[in-house]
N, C-alpha and C positions, 0 to 999 in steps of 0.2 A: 302584553303577552310576548311581543317580540324581544323585549329586554330580559324576560324571565329565562328563556331557553339558553342564551349565551351565558347568563349568570350561573345557571345550574351546571352547564358544561365546565365553566371555569372552576366552580366549587368542587366538582367531582375530580378534576385534574389536580387541584391543590391538595385535596384530601389524599389522593392516590400518591402524590409525591411525598407528602408528609409521612404517610404510612411506610413507604419504601425507605425513607431516611431513618425512621425509627427501627425498622427491621434490619438496617445495615446494608441495604441494597443501594449503593451509590451508583449514579449513572456512569456508564462506560465512557472513558475519555475518547477523544478523537485525535488521531496522529496524522500530521501532514508534513510536507517538506517545502521550503522556500529557497530558491525560486521555483523548483520543481523536484520530482523524485528521480528524474533522469538528469545526471550532472556530468559535465565533461571532466575528464581526469585532471586533477590538481586544482579544480575550481572549488569555491567555498559553497557550503550548503548549511541551512539551519533546519533542524528537526524540531517541530513544535508539538507539544502535548497540551491539548485543551481539555481541562477538567471543569470544575465548578469554582465559583468565586471563593468559597470557603476552604479550598484545598490548602493544606499546610506544607506538603512536600510532594514532589512528583519524581518518578523514576523513568528514565528512558533506557531500554535495554535492547541489545542486539540479540536476536534469536540465536541460540547456541553459545552465547557468551556466558561466562561464569558469574560475573558481577554486573549490577546495573551500570550503565555507561555514565550516568549522572544522577545525582540526588540533590535537587535544588529547591529552594523556596520559590514559590511562584512570584511573578511580578504583581503589581496591584490588580492586574487582570487575572483570569483563570488559565493563562497560557504560559507554559514553561518552555524555554528554548534550550536546545543543545546545538551549539555552533561548531561545525567542522570546518576549520580554515582551509584545508587542502584535502580533497577527496582522493584517497588511494584505495587499492583493492582491499586492504584490511578493513576499511570503513564501509565498503559496499556490502549490502545484504539486507536482511529483513529485520525490522525493528518493531517493538511495541512499547506502550507506556502505561503507567498506572499512577494514581495519586492517593494521598492519604488525607482524610478529613475526619475529625472527631475520633481519632485513634483507630479508624478502620481503613483498609485499603480497598480501592475499587477493583473491579475485574479488569484484566488487561484490555487495551484497545484492540481493534482489528489490526492486522499486520500492515506495515508500510514497507514496500520493496524499494530500497535505495539502489539505483542502478548507475554504475560508472560507465561512461561512454568515452570513446576517443583514444583508448589505450591500444587498440588493435586495428588492423585493417577492417574496413566496413564489410560485413557479410552481404550476400545478395538474397533477395526475397522474391519468389515467383509463385504464381498460382499453378497448381498441377491440373486444375479444372477450368482454367480460363478466367477472365476478369468479369464476364457477364454470366450469371448463373440464375436459373429459374428458382423461384421461391420453393423452399423445402428440399432442394438438392444438396447433396453433400459437397463440402468445399475442403480442399486440402492445399495448404500453403507450405512451400519448401523454403527453409532457410539454409543457405550453403556458406561454408567458410573453408578456407585453406588451412586454418588452424583448428585443432581439436579443442572443443570446449566441453565442460561437464554439463553446462546448463545453457539452453537457448531460451530467450524470453521474447515473445511476440507482444508488441505494445500497440494497441489501437490508438488512433488519434485522440480519443477522449480520455486516455490514460488507463484504460483497462488492460491488465497484464494477463497473459496466458503463458505459463511456464512449461517447457518440455525438458525433462531431465535426461532424456536419452538422445544420444547422437549416434549416427551410423556412419561408418567409413564408406566412402565412395571411391574405390581405387581407379575407376575409369575417369573420374574428374580430379583425382589427386586432392581429396579434401574430405570434409565431414559435413553432414547435413542433419537436420531435424525436420520432421513432418508434423505440421499442426493440423489436426482434424477439427474443423469448425462445426459447432452444433447446428444442424439444419433446422431445428425447431425455433431458433431465435433469429432475430434480424442481426446479421453480422456485416452489413454493408458499411463501407467507410474506408478510411485510409489506415 
């Protein structure tokens, strides 16, 4: 009896995947960056699109770009690389990828935010509510820079990105800032 249940679960999963393949529902690819999605200016980075072993072609596209950045045959594995030898502001931004198998294209991957660091002076980050906060309290973090930026991105130690598209002038400090309002219902502790 203990062998029957795992076998039935496996059979159900196999039939479900076969049905999805017949209906043209290819699994969404996964997109990552090596060595990381935060890269120093002028360093190299490789964007990886992981589809399925049967993938014939994959496209890695920059969001807002007109054409796919690359259309390549996958390696013997299901991962397609796009190597950027020197990261510049033109390469930084949001990317997604998709692959083709059996004449059908997959849905695009979730976006990957490729962030270039080291091109400008380091901004400062401070907590407007203190560093120790009771559970459920609102938390506001302030990012300040002497240079005006269109977008501020707060990145948690585990790689989670929070984007703030609005910056505010602060004439008294001679610079610009963005305020990040953290969700009090979820655990946000960390670096």
